[in-house]
C-alpha positions in Angstrom: 33.8 147.8 125.0 30.9 148.5 127.4 29.9 145.7 129.8 27.0 143.5 128.9 24.0 143.8 131.1 23.6 141.0 133.6 20.5 139.8 135.4 21.1 142.2 138.3 21.2 145.1 135.8 17.8 144.0 134.4 16.4 143.8 137.9 17.6 147.4 138.5 16.1 148.5 135.2 12.7 147.0 136.2 12.9 149.2 139.4 13.6 152.3 137.3 17.3 152.3 138.2 20.4 152.7 136.1 23.8 151.0 135.9 26.8 151.5 133.7 25.9 148.4 131.6 22.4 149.7 131.1 23.5 153.2 130.2 25.9 151.7 127.5 23.1 149.8 125.8 22.5 151.0 122.2 18.8 151.7 123.0 19.7 153.8 126.0 22.3 155.8 124.1 19.9 156.5 121.2 17.1 157.5 123.6 19.5 159.9 125.3 20.5 161.5 122.0 16.8 162.0 121.1 16.0 163.8 124.4 16.0 167.6 124.3 18.7 169.3 126.2 17.2 171.0 129.3 17.6 174.8 129.7 19.8 176.2 132.4 16.8 177.0 134.6 15.5 173.4 134.2 18.9 172.0 135.1 19.0 174.2 138.2 15.5 173.1 139.3 16.3 169.4 138.6 19.6 169.6 140.5 18.0 171.5 143.4 15.4 168.7 143.7 18.1 166.1 143.6 20.1 168.0 146.2 17.1 168.1 148.5 16.5 164.4 148.0 20.1 163.6 148.8 20.0 165.8 151.9 16.9 163.8 153.1 18.7 160.5 152.4 21.7 161.7 154.3 19.6 162.7 157.3 17.9 159.3 157.2 21.2 157.4 157.1 22.7 159.6 159.9 19.7 158.8 162.1 19.9 155.1 161.2 23.6 155.1 162.1 22.7 156.7 165.5 20.2 154.0 166.2 22.7 151.4 165.2 25.3 152.9 167.5 22.8 152.8 170.4 22.1 149.1 169.6 25.8 148.4 169.5 26.3 150.0 172.9 23.4 148.1 174.5 24.6 144.8 173.0 28.2 145.4 174.4 26.7 146.2 177.8 24.7 142.9 177.8 27.7 140.9 176.6 29.8 142.4 179.4 27.2 141.6 182.0 26.8 138.1 180.7 30.6 137.6 180.7 30.7 138.8 184.4 27.8 136.4 185.2 29.6 133.4 183.7 32.8 134.3 185.5 31.0 134.7 188.8 29.2 131.4 188.3 32.4 129.5 187.5 34.2 131.0 190.5 31.3 130.0 192.7 31.3 126.5 191.2 35.0 126.2 191.8 34.7 127.5 195.4 31.9 124.9 196.1 34.0 122.1 194.6 37.0 123.1 196.7 34.8 123.5 199.8 33.2 120.1 199.4 36.4 118.6 197.9 34.4 117.1 195.1 36.2 115.0 192.5 34.8 114.9 189.0 35.4 112.4 186.2 33.8 113.3 182.9 31.3 115.7 184.6 30.0 113.0 187.1 30.7 113.2 190.8 33.1 110.4 191.6 33.2 110.9 195.4 33.3 113.4 198.2 36.3 113.5 200.5 
């Protein structure tokens, strides 16, 4: 039994898309039967256009992936620099506490030795 179209299928239909559930609807099946079968030349032209569209989509996605990779590298660099800055700060803070022999209790200075 074919799946029943859900709300997402109907949204896709409104945007001229297709899903398995939509393709299995009786109206869609009847309309497909009524359409004339394209000639071999028409099929080649149609598939060539689709192939060109898919190549463009692939090029777009590859360029988008390259951009994403560049972003990932930049973010990793910034995270590493931030991590180093925090480590440096904490070491400096510890060195200052040790130098001044500061005692802390709950974040407040209790006394200097």
